C-alpha positions as CSV (number, residue, x, y, z in Angstrom):
1,M,0.0,0.0,0.0
2,N,1.5,3.3,-1.1
3,T,-0.5,5.6,1.2
4,S,1.2,6.6,4.4
5,W,-0.6,6.1,7.8
6,F,-0.9,9.9,8.0
7,E,-2.8,10.2,4.7
8,Q,-5.1,7.4,5.8
9,L,-5.8,9.2,9.1
10,K,-6.5,12.4,7.3
11,S,-8.9,10.7,4.9
12,I,-10.8,9.1,7.9
13,V,-11.0,12.5,9.7
14,N,-12.0,14.4,6.6
15,R,-14.8,11.9,5.9
16,H,-16.3,12.6,9.3
17,E,-15.9,16.4,9.2
18,P,-19.1,18.2,8.7
19,A,-19.5,20.0,5.4
20,A,-18.8,23.7,5.5
21,E,-22.1,25.5,6.0
22,E,-23.0,27.7,3.1
23,H,-23.0,31.1,4.9
24,A,-20.5,30.4,7.6
25,L,-18.0,33.1,6.5
26,A,-20.8,35.6,6.0
27,R,-22.2,34.8,9.5
28,A,-18.7,35.2,11.0
29,G,-18.3,38.5,9.3
30,A,-21.6,39.7,10.6
31,V,-20.7,38.6,14.1
32,V,-17.5,40.7,14.0
33,L,-19.3,43.7,12.5
34,L,-22.0,43.5,15.1
35,E,-19.4,43.4,17.9
36,M,-17.9,46.5,16.4
37,A,-21.3,48.2,16.5
38,A,-21.9,47.3,20.1
39,V,-18.5,48.0,21.6
40,D,-19.3,51.7,22.3
41,D,-22.7,50.8,23.9
42,H,-24.4,52.8,21.2
43,F,-25.9,50.5,18.6
44,D,-28.1,52.3,16.1
45,A,-29.9,51.9,12.8
46,T,-27.1,53.5,10.8
47,E,-24.6,50.9,12.1
48,L,-27.0,48.1,11.2
49,D,-27.5,49.5,7.7
50,I,-23.8,49.5,7.2
51,I,-23.6,45.9,8.4
52,H,-26.3,45.0,5.9
53,Q,-24.5,46.7,3.1
54,A,-21.2,45.0,4.0
55,I,-22.7,41.5,4.0
56,E,-24.7,42.1,0.9
57,R,-21.8,43.4,-1.1
58,A,-19.2,41.0,0.2
59,F,-21.2,37.8,0.1
60,G,-24.1,38.5,-2.2
61,I,-26.8,37.8,0.4
62,A,-29.9,40.0,0.4
63,G,-33.5,40.1,1.5
64,A,-35.0,37.6,3.9
65,E,-31.9,35.5,3.7
66,L,-29.8,38.5,4.9
67,E,-32.2,39.3,7.7
68,E,-32.1,35.6,8.9
69,L,-28.3,35.6,8.7
70,I,-28.0,38.9,10.8
71,S,-30.5,37.5,13.3
72,Q,-28.4,34.3,13.7
73,A,-25.2,36.5,14.0
74,K,-26.8,38.5,16.8
75,T,-27.6,35.4,18.7
76,L,-24.0,34.0,18.1
77,R,-22.5,37.3,19.2
78,G,-24.5,37.3,22.4
79,Q,-23.3,33.8,23.1
80,A,-19.7,34.3,22.1
81,V,-17.0,34.3,24.8
82,S,-14.4,35.3,22.2
83,L,-14.2,36.5,18.6
84,H,-11.1,34.3,17.9
85,D,-13.1,31.5,16.3
86,Y,-14.8,33.9,14.0
87,T,-11.6,35.8,13.0
88,R,-9.8,32.5,12.5
89,S,-12.5,31.4,10.1
90,L,-12.4,34.7,8.3
91,R,-8.6,34.7,8.1
92,T,-8.4,31.2,6.7
93,G,-11.5,31.4,4.5
94,L,-11.1,34.8,2.9
95,P,-8.4,36.0,0.6
96,R,-6.3,38.9,1.8
97,G,-8.2,41.5,-0.3
98,S,-11.5,40.5,1.3
99,R,-10.1,40.7,4.8
100,D,-8.8,44.2,3.9
101,E,-12.2,45.1,2.7
102,L,-13.8,43.8,6.0
103,V,-11.5,46.1,8.0
104,G,-12.8,48.9,5.9
105,W,-16.3,48.0,6.7
106,L,-15.4,47.8,10.4
107,W,-14.0,51.3,10.2
108,K,-17.3,52.4,8.5
109,V,-19.3,51.0,11.4
110,A,-17.0,52.7,13.9
111,Y,-17.4,56.0,12.2
112,A,-21.2,55.7,11.8
113,N,-21.9,58.1,14.6
114,G,-19.2,60.5,13.5
115,V,-16.7,59.7,16.4
116,V,-14.5,56.7,17.0
117,D,-13.9,56.2,20.7
118,R,-10.9,54.5,22.2
119,F,-12.7,51.2,22.7
120,E,-13.7,51.0,19.1
121,E,-10.2,51.7,17.9
122,Q,-8.7,49.1,20.3
123,L,-11.1,46.5,19.1
124,L,-10.5,47.4,15.5
125,R,-6.7,47.1,16.0
126,R,-7.1,43.7,17.6
127,L,-9.5,42.4,14.9
128,S,-7.2,43.7,12.1
129,D,-4.3,41.8,13.7
130,L,-6.3,38.7,14.1
131,L,-7.5,38.9,10.4
132,G,-3.9,39.2,9.3
133,V,-4.3,42.7,7.8
134,P,-1.0,44.7,7.9
135,H,-0.9,47.9,9.9
136,A,-0.4,50.1,6.7
137,E,-3.7,48.7,5.3
138,F,-5.4,49.2,8.6
139,I,-4.4,52.9,8.6
140,R,-5.3,53.3,4.9
141,R,-8.8,51.9,5.5
142,K,-9.2,54.2,8.5
143,H,-8.5,57.2,6.3
144,I,-10.9,56.1,3.6
145,A,-13.6,55.5,6.2
146,A,-12.9,58.8,7.9
147,G,-13.2,60.7,4.6
148,S,-16.6,59.1,3.8
149,S,-18.2,59.6,7.2
């Protein structure tokens, strides 16, 4: 037999792995965006509109399907102890350009009320690092969002 024991083990494990859920990355993105909106204790309709736009543009989800996904993400965010699982999924599941774009959307959510407080900026710095977005891109996306707010 030419297959190594490690390859055999991988095939057994992969056979029992659940299939990737269709909207798992979109839901992870929504959880992260919702956390950004809630970190300043001021969650409003403008922030929610930006989150809807982000998920619709990035993942092509709209209408009732988008509403259901956001509802699920709100529940998951409320149950989450940490955002690491979500950011890990996004980091491994999205190409670098999409992660950069997500940081841009996070900045738009932060600037939605016209002011970015220190808690929002701290969270955004941490999320950007966890998503593997370089600091220069983090700053570039901040300037873009600040100019459009």
